[in-house]
C-alpha positions as CSV (number, residue, x, y, z in Angstrom):
1,V,12.0,54.4,-84.1
2,C,11.3,51.4,-83.3
3,S,14.0,48.8,-83.1
4,M,12.6,45.1,-84.1
5,S,15.1,42.4,-83.8
6,R,15.1,39.0,-85.6
7,K,13.1,35.8,-84.1
8,G,14.9,34.7,-80.8
9,N,16.9,37.5,-79.9
10,C,15.7,39.1,-76.4
11,W,17.8,42.0,-76.3
12,D,14.8,44.3,-77.0
13,N,13.3,42.5,-73.9
14,A,16.6,42.8,-71.6
15,P,16.0,46.0,-69.8
16,T,12.2,45.3,-69.1
17,E,12.8,41.8,-68.1
18,R,15.8,42.9,-65.9
19,F,13.5,45.3,-64.3
20,F,10.6,43.1,-63.4
21,S,13.6,40.0,-62.2
22,S,14.5,43.1,-59.8
23,L,11.1,43.7,-58.8
24,K,10.4,40.3,-58.0
25,R,14.0,39.5,-55.9
26,E,13.8,42.9,-54.3
27,W,10.4,43.8,-53.0
28,L,7.8,40.8,-53.7
29,T,9.5,37.9,-52.5
30,G,7.4,36.3,-49.6
31,N,4.6,39.2,-50.1
32,L,0.8,38.4,-49.8
33,Y,-1.5,40.9,-50.4
34,P,-5.5,40.3,-49.5
35,T,-6.3,42.9,-52.6
36,R,-4.7,43.5,-56.5
37,E,-5.3,46.9,-55.3
38,D,-2.9,46.6,-52.6
39,A,-0.7,44.9,-55.1
40,T,-0.8,47.9,-57.5
41,V,0.0,50.0,-54.5
42,D,3.2,48.9,-54.0
43,V,4.4,47.7,-57.4
44,R,4.1,51.7,-57.7
45,A,5.7,52.5,-54.8
46,Y,8.8,50.0,-55.7
47,I,8.4,52.0,-59.5
48,A,9.2,55.0,-57.4
49,Y,11.7,53.8,-55.4
50,Y,13.8,52.3,-58.7
51,N,13.7,55.8,-60.3
52,S,14.1,57.9,-57.7
53,R,16.6,56.4,-54.9
54,R,18.0,52.6,-56.0
55,I,21.5,52.9,-57.7
56,H,22.4,51.6,-61.0
57,T,26.1,50.8,-61.6
58,T,25.5,50.9,-65.0
59,L,24.5,54.5,-64.6
60,G,27.7,55.5,-62.7
61,D,26.4,54.2,-59.0
62,I,23.3,56.8,-59.1
63,A,19.6,56.8,-59.9
64,P,18.0,57.1,-63.2
65,I,16.0,60.6,-62.1
66,E,19.6,61.4,-61.1
67,F,21.4,60.5,-64.6
68,E,18.4,62.2,-66.3
69,K,19.1,65.7,-64.8
70,Y,23.1,65.8,-66.3
71,A,22.4,63.7,-69.6
């Protein structure tokens, strides 16, 4: 069931905003890409890193993929 919050409540977007904040701060800062394809490849590399290797303190200091294995 999709959750719908009232106008002005940011809770539904919080996980997405956090992800994009991490992407910009940890991965993209200072990078210049000659083509859109180069940027797409790099963002996909970050998503793979984010899900498989980057530890998350809210998940008990394990990667999301590991967390899903034991959940």
